[in-house]
C-alpha positions in Angstrom: 0.0 0.0 0.0 1.1 3.6 -0.7 0.9 6.2 2.0 1.4 10.0 2.0 2.7 11.5 5.1 2.9 15.2 5.7 4.6 16.9 8.7 4.2 20.6 9.3 7.0 22.4 11.2 6.4 24.6 14.2 6.2 28.3 13.3 9.5 30.1 13.3 11.4 26.9 14.1 13.7 26.7 11.1 16.8 25.4 12.9 17.2 21.7 13.0 19.8 20.3 15.4 22.7 18.5 13.7 21.9 15.3 15.7 18.3 15.3 14.2 19.7 15.8 10.7 22.1 12.8 11.1 19.2 10.6 12.5 17.1 11.7 9.6 19.7 10.5 7.1 19.6 7.0 8.8 15.8 7.1 9.0 15.5 7.7 5.2 18.2 5.2 4.3 16.7 2.3 6.0 16.4 -0.7 3.6 13.0 -2.1 4.6 10.5 0.5 3.5 10.2 1.7 -0.1 10.3 5.5 0.1 9.2 6.8 -3.3 9.4 10.6 -2.8 10.3 12.9 0.1 10.9 16.6 0.1 10.1 19.9 1.7 6.9 21.8 1.6 7.5 25.5 1.1 5.2 28.4 2.0 4.4 31.4 -0.3 7.7 33.1 0.6 9.7 30.0 -0.1 10.4 29.1 3.5 10.4 25.5 4.6 7.0 24.8 6.2 7.1 21.0 6.4 7.7 17.9 4.4 5.8 15.3 2.4 6.8 11.7 1.9 5.2 9.0 -0.3 6.2 5.4 0.8 5.1 1.9 0.3 4.5 -0.6 3.2 2.2 -3.5 3.8 -0.5 -1.9 6.0 -1.6 1.2 7.9 -0.4 -0.2 11.3 3.2 -0.6 9.9 3.0 2.9 8.3 2.0 4.5 11.6 4.8 2.6 13.4 7.3 3.9 10.8 6.1 7.5 11.0 6.3 7.4 14.8 10.1 6.8 14.6 10.7 10.0 12.6 13.5 12.0 14.1 11.7 15.3 13.4 8.6 13.9 15.1 10.3 12.6 18.2 12.3 15.8 18.5 9.0 17.8 18.6 9.8 19.8 15.4 6.3 19.2 13.9 3.2 21.2 15.1 1.1 18.7 13.2 1.4 15.7 11.0 -1.0 13.6 8.9 -0.8 10.1 7.4 -3.1 9.1 4.5 -3.5 6.1 2.3 -2.5 7.2 -1.2 -3.8 5.9 -4.5 -2.1 7.0 -7.7 -4.5 7.5 -10.5 -2.2 8.7 -13.2 
C-alpha cells in the first residue's frame, strides 16, 4: 500500500539540530520501506513549512509505526502531521 505523510513544522522553528539531521539520514536510508518521494513543503515566501513523503508498506499499522520513529517527530519539530493512504490514478 502507498501512504502519503505530511509533517508541518512549528512556526518560526527553522533550525534543525545536527543530531536530528544525522538521525534523519539514517531514517531515510533504512532498507525495509520503499520511500518513493520525500521533500520539503514551502510556503508562499519559499520558507520550509514542512515535508511530504510517499512510501510503500504492507498496511496502515506498519505505516503508523514507521512514522512514529521519525527523528523530526520525536524531537518535537512538527506542530502537526497527517498520514493518508495514497492511491495513484495517473
